[in-house]
N, C-alpha and C positions, 0 to 999 in steps of 0.2 A: 904480691900476686899479680900475674899478668891480667890485663883487661878482659881477655876472652875467658879466662878461668873465673874471674869475678862474676861475669855475666852468667856463666853456667851455674854457679852456686846460687845466684839470685833466682834463676828460673826454677831450680829444684825446690828452694824454699817456698816459692810462690805456689807450686803444685801441692806441696805438703800442706800449706796453709789452707788451700781450697778444700782438700779432703777433710781436714780437721774441723772446718766450720760448717760441715754438713751439706755442702753443695753437691748435687749428684746429677748424673746424666738423665736424659728424658725418660728412660725406662726404669730408673732405680726405685721409684715409688711403688711399682707393681711387681718388680722382678721377684721379690721374696715371697709373695703371697698369692700367686696365680699360676694357672697352668695353660693359659691360652696366649694368643698373640693378636695384637690389633694394630691398625695403622691410624696414627693420630692425624686428624684433619688439620692441615696447616693454615696459618693466616694467609691472606691473599698475597700472591707473589713469592711465597716461600715453598720449598719442596716438602712433601710429606715425610714424616719421621716414623719409621717402623719401630714398634715397641715389641721386642722379642723377650719373652719372659719364661721363667722356669716351668717345665712340665712336671706335674706331680699327679700321680694316679690316685683315684679314689678306691679305697678297699671295697671288695665286692659286697660285704655285709652292709657297708654304708650306702652303697648304690641301691641295694634292695630296700633299705629303710627309707631312703629319699623317695622312692617310687611309692612305697606304702603311705608315707605322709601326704604325698600328692594325691592319693586316692585314685590312681590311674585305673582306667577301665579300657575295654576293647574299643570303645568309641572315641577315645582320646587321640590327639596328635601331640606327641612329645617332641619338644625341641631341646637339644642339649647344646649350650653355647660354650665353645671351647671343649669339643668332644674328645680330644685326646685319642685313645685307642678304640673308642666307640663303645665302651662297656655299658654305659648308661642306656643308650638307644638300643643296643642289642638285647640287654636284659629286659627292657620294656616290651620289645617285640616278642621275646621268648615267653615271658611270664604272663603277659596280658593280651597278646595278639593284636596290639595296636600299631598304628603307623608311627614312625619316629624319624627325625632328621637331626643329624649331627653337623655342627659347623665348627670349623677351625681354619686358621690361616697357614699353619705349618704343613708344608707338603709331605714331610715325613710322617706326621701323625695322620694325615689324610690317607696316605697309602696304607699305613698299618691298620687304620679303622676299616677301610674297604676290604682288605684281606680278611680281617676278623669277621666282617659281615658275611662274606662269601663262605668262610669256613664254618660259620654257625648256621648257614643256610636260611638267612632271614632277609635276603636281598629283595624279596617281594614286599617287605614291610619297611625296610630301613634304607634311607638315602644319606650319603655323606657328602657335604658340600664344602669346598674350599672358599671361605669368605670371611671377611672381617666381621666379628660379632657385633661391632657397633654400627654396622651398615646393614644388618639383617632385618628384613621385614618379618615381624613376629605375629602378625594379625591372624594367621591361620592356626597358630598353636593354641591348644587348650591347657597344656602343661609345659612350663619352661624350667629346666634345671640348670644350675650354675655352680661352678667351682672356680671362681675367678678371683677377684680381689676387691678391696674396699673402694679403690678409685674407679675401676672399671664398672663395678656394680652401680655406683652412684651415677655414672655417665649413661647407664642403661635405663634410667628411670623414664625418660620421655618415650622410647619405644615400648617399654613394658606397660605404660599407661594406655597403650593402644589395644591391649589384649581385651578380649570380650569379657563381659560379666560372667563370673563363675570360673574363669581360668585360674589355675594355681601356679605359683612360683615357689620353687624350693631351692634355697642356696645353702651350700655346704661351707660352714665355718665363717662366712662373711655376711654381715647385714647388707641391706640395700639403702644407702644413705641414712636418713633419719626416719624411714618408713617403719611404722610399728608392725611387727609380724603378728599374725593371729595364732601362731603356735611356734614354740621353741622346744626342740627335743635334744637332749644330750645323750650320747651313747659312747661306749668304749668298744672299739673295733677288736674283733678276735685276731685280726691280721697284724696290726701294728701296735696293739695295746695302748693306743692313744685315745683320749677323749675327743669326740667330734661333736660339733654343734650344728644342728640343722634348723633352718628358719623357713617358715611357710607363710606366704601371703595369698589371700584370695581376692581376685579382682571384682570390682574396681579397686585400685590401690588407694589407700588413705592419703590425706595430705601429709607432707613431711612435718614431723614434730620439731619443736625448737628446744 
């Protein structure tokens, strides 16, 4: 076999070996379980790495149950991190008359969410912001909703600890690190016939359990 052909075979084998031993790209750990996008903060001297992850919608009946579990009222300010098409913040405004803000980094989702806000005529209550959810100041929120993933949720713990006492956090399908929720609800959606798990925490957040 010619030297160049041998080199090609070795490169292919090396790539196969890397896939089989479980090494993945920087976004692989969250691609399968989240619907938002974030920008990872790089070490000094290295460029930022964008983590683009799969967009998955929340069934409408799950959205409504999340807001019920959060005990949303007219006086609340609801933040949805990774807002997608805006259905959570739109539903909060329509059902409860509260202010709501959706955050996402994907420009396609931002455009879709803003169009939905205009179509549902809730622009006086709902704002859609294009922003990395890990860089979002959460201190004005009294309710935070999440449908992200295990890794991103854990990285959100420091900003979530800044929420005022009495604020509620509801996460769809994924816990937040090792923080013990004060309520866990399981429901089967009429839309996708799948069981969904909803977790709620009331601030101040407890210490992480071991």
